C-alpha positions, 0 to 999 in steps of 0.5 A: 499500499505504501508503494502505491501511495508513493507512486500516486504522489510521484504522478501528481507532483506537478498538481501539488506544486501548482496548488501550493504555488496558488497558496493552498495549505500544505496540511490540506493537501496531505489530508486530502492524500491520506483521505484518498488512500483510506477510501481506496483501502476501505473499498479494496478491503470491502470488495475482497471480503465480498468476493474472496469466499466465492473465488477461493471456493471456485479455485479450490474446486478447479484444483481438486477436480483436475 
């Protein structure tokens, strides 16, 4: 997750520089980035919890049948 966050920051470096040059507060940018990471993490955990059982059962059935 840390690597993905670092990659996201590197890709948006110019955007952050422009916002800082326009007078945006640095702490607000950091808070926005943390919020975005948390939203993506919650979404990923929710989707994995919903689909993990069905996918593992299907994979196990496929492995056991062959």
